[in-house]
N, C-alpha and C positions, 0 to 999 in steps of 0.2 A: 471603442468600448459599447458591446450590444445592451440593451435594455429594453427587456421584454417582459411584458407580465406577469406575473409569478403562474398562473392558468395554463400558460402557457408550455409549462415546462413537464413532462412527466419521467416517473424512473421506469426504466427499461431493462430486461434482461439480455447483456447483449452475447453473440456467441462470435465463434472464431473467423465467421469473415467480416468481421469488424477489426480486426486486430488493429490494422495498419495505421488505424483511428488511435486505436486503444494505445498505440507505442507513443504518435506523436505529443497529445497530450500529454502520459506519463513526462515523457523526455524532456519536455518545455517546464514542470513542473519540479523535479529533482534534480536536475541543474544545481540548482541553487541549495539546494538542500544540506544541510552539515553533514549528514552520516556519510550522504556520497560523496562528498567535496573533501573530506578528509580521508577517507580509505580507499578511494580512485582516483588522488592526489591528482586535485582542480591543480596543479600549478605545475604538473608537466603534460607537454607535448602531447594531445591524443585522448584528451581528457572527456571530450564530446561524443567520442568515434566508442570510450568506454562505457558510457552512461546511455548510450545507445543500443549498445550491446547489450549489458546487462538487464534494462529494463524488455529488452526483447523476449532476453532466455526468461527473466522473470513471469512474463506474461505468456511465452509456450507453453512454461513445466506449469505452469498454475489451468491453462487447457487442458494441459495434455492428462494432471491429474483430476481432471472434472468438478474443479471448481469453482466458483459463483459470480459471476463480473455484472454488476448493476452499474447501468451507466443515466444520466441527467440527460435528456434529450429534448433542444430546444425545438419545438414542433411549428416556428414560426420560421429558421431557417435553415433548416434540418441538418441542422450541428449536437455532434455529440459533445455536452461543457460540462461534464461530470461523469469518473468513472471511478468505481471502489473495486477490488478484489480482493475474495472472502471467501477464505476455505476451514475443514475443518483441522483440528491441531493434530489432529491422530495422520495427517497426510505427512508425506514425506514429501519436500520441496528444495531437497538438497541440487540447487544449480552445479555441485562441482562431478557432477555424474554424464554432465555433456563435454565430453573430452575437446570441439572444436569451441565451443566457448573458452575453455581453459587456455586452448593454444592462444586463438585472437586475445586475450588476455595477459597471457605470457610474454606477446608480443609487445605491446603498449603500455603494460603498465608496471611487466615485470613479476617474477616469482612472489615478493614476499606481499606486493599488494595484494594478485591478487587471492592470495591463500588470510590475507587479513580479511578480504571480505567477506568469503567463504566461513571465515569461524567466526567471523561477526552476527553472517546471518543463523548459523547454527547454536550459538552462545544463546538468542535471544530467543529460539523455539523450544531452548532448554530451560528456560527461566518458568512456562507457562504448562502447571501441570498437565502432565497424561491422562488428563479428562476430557467429556465431550465437552470443549467448547470450541467457537469461532475464532479466526485468526484475521482480522485485518489486512492483509499483507500489503497495498499500497492504494494509496485514495489522493483524488486528487479533484482540484474546479479547475477550469480553465481560467486563469488572470481575468481575460476578457467580461469574466462575470464572475467574479467575485464582490462581495458585498450583496447580494442579494435575496442571501437567506438558501441558498442550495447546497449547502458542505450541511445544512439543517436536513434538510430535507432530505439529501442521501443516505444521513447516517441512520436518520429516523426507520426510511425503508429497510434499514441494513438492519434494525433494533427488532424493528416489523416480522421480518423475514426471520429470523432469530429465536423471536418467540413463539411461529409459529410448527417450531419444533420442539416438542416437548420433552424431547433428550438433552437439548442446548441447554447446559448449564450458566454461560453468558458469553463476552464475547474480549476478547483482548488486541491491543491496536499499539504498536509504540513508536517513540518518536522522541529524535533528537534536537528537533527546536522547539526553544520555550515557547518560541509567540502565541502557539495551536496549546498551547495549556488548558487555557481558562476557556477555553471552546468543548474542547474534552468536558473538562469539571462541567461543564451546562448542559453537553450532554449525558451526560451522569456515569464520566468515568471515573475513576479513583483510583491515586498512583495506588501501581501493587508494588513497584520495585524499581529503584534507580541501577543501571546495569552499567562498570565503569568498564572498557576497554580500550586498553592503552590510552590515552588523551581524550576517546570518545566519551561522554555521555548520553544513557539513552533510558528515555522512561519508559517503560512498558506501564499500560492502561487496564483496568478492570471493570467492565459495567457486566453486571449481575443479571440475569433475567430475570422481569419482574413475578414470576411465579416461585423462584429462590427467594424473593426474599419476606416470603410470606412463612 
């Protein structure tokens, strides 16, 4: 485990040249996420490849749509140890438009599972009101860097970014992992809606911008 003084971490804006490092960090984090395990069928051969392909496409389309990617930089070890993908709710992030990705997914996980994942992603976005909100689509801290307050540091930077946008009303995120519920609540998020998809429960959280609370 890396232990670095907190003042040696910096929040930075990441660009497409950092995509490989972003892929790797997110891949290792989302391998164990209940939604990925369920929707991409972790019990079926090739699960790792499906997670890798899905993360890659989600990151690629995020950059293509000019979404914001914030990272936590360990300046001592020159390591990106955290990442968050943030985009406007009105931006279409439908990964099903990538025919190559769909073909690969059909071959490894099957038609039904592929469409379940696409349908799940689209349903989550439809839960969010069609107004000026930001959405955290992917969020991760490297396992080696956890329990150092970096998740809070990264999310606070997202809050600061959104507060600087006077049109932004707040931030949404979703999670199928109940162990993060208290963390999100401590960061000012409230449960907006429970979304049931097949046998999967997904919680959608909302944090209003402070200006909208007054």
